[in-house]
N, C-alpha and C positions, 0 to 999 in steps of 0.2 A: 304640578303636572305640565303647566304651560311652559315653565322654565326648562324642564327636562326635554320637551319637544324641541325648543329652540336650540338647546345645546346639541341634541342629536343631529339636527339638520346642519348645524355648523360643522360638526365632526365629519359627517358624511360628505359634505361639500368639499372640504379641504383634503380629506384623505382619498376620496374617490372622485376626481374631477370629471370623469366620463361616465358617471353612474347613470344607468338606465337610458343611455343615449347610443343609438346604433350609428349615428352619423359621424363622419370624419370631422376632426377639428383642425382648422388651419390657424396658425398664429400669424398675426399681422403686425408690422412695426412701422414706426414713423419713417425710418430710413428707406424701407422698401415700398411702403404703401401710402405713406403720408398721414397715417393715423395708427393708433394702437387698438387691437381688438382680437377677438376670436370669432371665426366663422364656422358655423355648424352646418355642414352641407347635408342635403337630403338626396334621395334617389332622383334620377332624371324624370321619373314618372310622377313626382309630387306636383300637385296643382295648387298648393297652398301659397298664399301671398307672402313674400319675404318680409321679415320683421327685423327692425333695428331696435336693440335694447340699450337703455341708458340707465345707469345706476345713480345713486344719490351721493350724499356727503361722505359716504364711506370711501369713495374713490376707487381707483383701479378698474379692472374689467368686471362687469356685473355678471359673474359666472353663475351664481345661484339662480337668478331670475332667468337667464338665457337658457340654462339647462332644462328647466321646466318647459319652456316654450319649444325648444328643439326636440325634446323627447316626445312631443305631440305632433311631430312631422313638419314643422315649419322651418324653412330655410332661415337661419337666425344669425344675425351679425351683432355681437356684443361689443360695444365701443366704450373704451376708457377715455376720459378727458382730463384727468389729473391723477396724481399719485401713481404714475407708471414711468418707466424709463423714457426719457426725451420729452416728457410732459411736465406741466407746472406742478409744484408741490402742493399748492393751495387752490381752492375753488374761488378764483377771482379773475375777472376780465378774461374769460375764456372766449376766444373768437368763434362766432357761429360759422365762419367759413371753414373751420376745421371739420365740421360735420358734413359739409358738402363733399369732402374727399371720401368719406365713408359712403355717402349716398351714391356717388359716381362709381365707386368700386363695386358696390352691390349691383348697380344697374348693368355694369359690364358682365357680371355673372348671370344676370337675369334680364337680358335685353328684351324679352317678350313681355315682361311685366312693366306696366306703366304706372303702377301704384305700389306703395309700400306702407307697412304698418309701423307705428312707433309705440314702444312700450317703455314706460319709465316709472320709477318710484321716487317720491320725495323730490329732491332737486332735479332728478331725471324726469319726473313728471312735469315740473315747471318747464324744463328745457324742451320736452316733447311738444308741449302746447305752443311754445314760442316757435319752434321749427315748423310745425304744421300750419301755423298762422301766416307763415311767410312763404311756404312752398307747397303747391297744390299736388305734388307727387305723393304726399302723405294724406291718404284718404281715410285713414283709421288711426285713432289714438286711444291707447289704454293707459290711463294715468292713475297711479296708486298714490294716495296722499297728495293730491294735486294742489297747485297754487294758482290763484287768479291774477297774481302780479309777479313782476320781476323783483327779486329780492337782492339786498346787498350780499356780497360774497361772504365766504366763511374762511377766516384766517386762523392759523394755529394760535396766535397770540390775540386773545379777546380784548386786550387793552388797546389794540390798534383799531383804527376806523377803516373798514373795508370799502372798496369801491363796488361797482356793479358786478354781479356774477358773470355777466356776458358782455361782449362787444360785437359790433357789426360795422364793417368798413372803418375799422380802427377807432370807432367812437363807442363809448360806454352806452349800453341801453339804459334809458331812464329806469330808476329803481326806487324801491321803498327803503329808506334808511332805518337803521335800528334806532328807535326813538321812544323808549318806554316812558310811561308816566311815572312809574315807581323808580326809585334808585335801584341800581343793578343788584345790590345786596338785599333788596327787598322783593325781588322777583321770585315767584314760586315756580321756577323752571322755565324752560325754553318757550312753552306755549304762552306764558305771560309775556315774554319778550316780543314774540311775533304778533300776538293779538293786540297788545298795546301799541306796537309800532304801526300796525295796520290802521288802528283807530286814530293815530296821530299823524298819519302820512301827510306830507307837504309837497307832493309831486304834481298836484293838480290833475291827477288821473292819468298822467303820462306813462306811469309804470304798469298800468293795467294791460294784461295780455289781450290782444285782439282776437279772442276766441271766436267771435262772430265771423271772422275771415277764414276760418277752417272750412275746407270743402270736403265734407265727409262725415263719418260717424265718430263720436267721442264717447268713451265709456270711462266713467270716473268712479273710483273706489275710495271710500274714506271710513275712518273709524271714529266713533263718538268719544273714545278715550284717548284720542291722539295727544301724545305728550310733547310733541315738537311744535306743531303749528295748527291753526284752526282749519284743517283741510275740509271738514264738512261744510263749514260756512263758505269757504272759497269755492268749493265744488258747485254750490248753489248759484253763486255769482257767475261762474263759467256757463252753466246751463241757461241761465237767464239771458246772458248776452247772446248765446247761440240761437235763441228764439228769433233773433232779428234776421237770420239767414234761413230761408225755406229750403235751401239745398243741403242743409246739414241737420244732424240729429245729435242730441246729447242725452245720455242716460246716466243717472247717478245712483250708485249702490252704496247705501250708508249702513254701517254695522255699529250700532250704539255701544256695544260692549267691547269693541276691539280697539287696539292701539294704532300708532302711526302706520306701521306696516302690517296691520291686520293680523297681529300675532303670528305672522308667517304662515297663515293657513293657506295662502295661495301657492305655497310650495309643497303642500301635503296632499297627495292624490287621494287620500281617504276622506278629505273634507269636501263638503258641498260647494264651498267658496272656491276651491281649486277648479272644480268643473265649470262653475260660472265664469271664472276668469278666463279659462281656455276657450270657452264659447265666445267670449268677447274678443279675444285675440283673432278668432276666426271670423269675426264680424256679425255673430249671431246674438 
């Protein structure tokens, strides 16, 4: 039943890209706008805080996640950062300055809004937390399957050693290298790779995301059956660090029986988790 729901969601997304959304969709390109994305415009009467949506290692424009948010009345900017025309083919050494272009574009569309929301899943959750820790305009973060550290990038050829996922001012952000205890052929999936690498990290803490510097509200969603990385553990670390800052709040929603992307329940409006997620996007 779970598999059937996932397949149905995928089919509906790709066959009906404007499903259940009354807002107009604007295509944005590197050539014209400096970044790639889709903007879901809302009526002029909308008072909801604009949202930037960041996908994960699937790459491309995070359409599925953005559609859910836009269909609930939020002005929504879905941003691609690799696997699109004029963008890198792989998730490695992506400049954080690229996302400043998306932020500035959105601010021009919403000059009266002094704050934006970031929503991301998996690598997009990692990225959202990094951006919010560096820029006070992001006063709300909703991170699904979050990471407490900057990870190595993801290359198509797993035999190659990747650099950092992200750069800033032409320098790689410090990152946790893939460094499993077991031989690669002895790993029981990606969660083993990430968990063991986290336990064996040799970055002296420099790769830890400074979540305590986020000025606002952070909502973290994790699944206890996460098959990719230990998101529940890392979410707890994020909230613990944020306790140092009295100006910020961190709330962790953990679902022990769900997987990395929560069995896609956040995309299904019949689910209680969907309603909780949308409430978080709105800051509640």
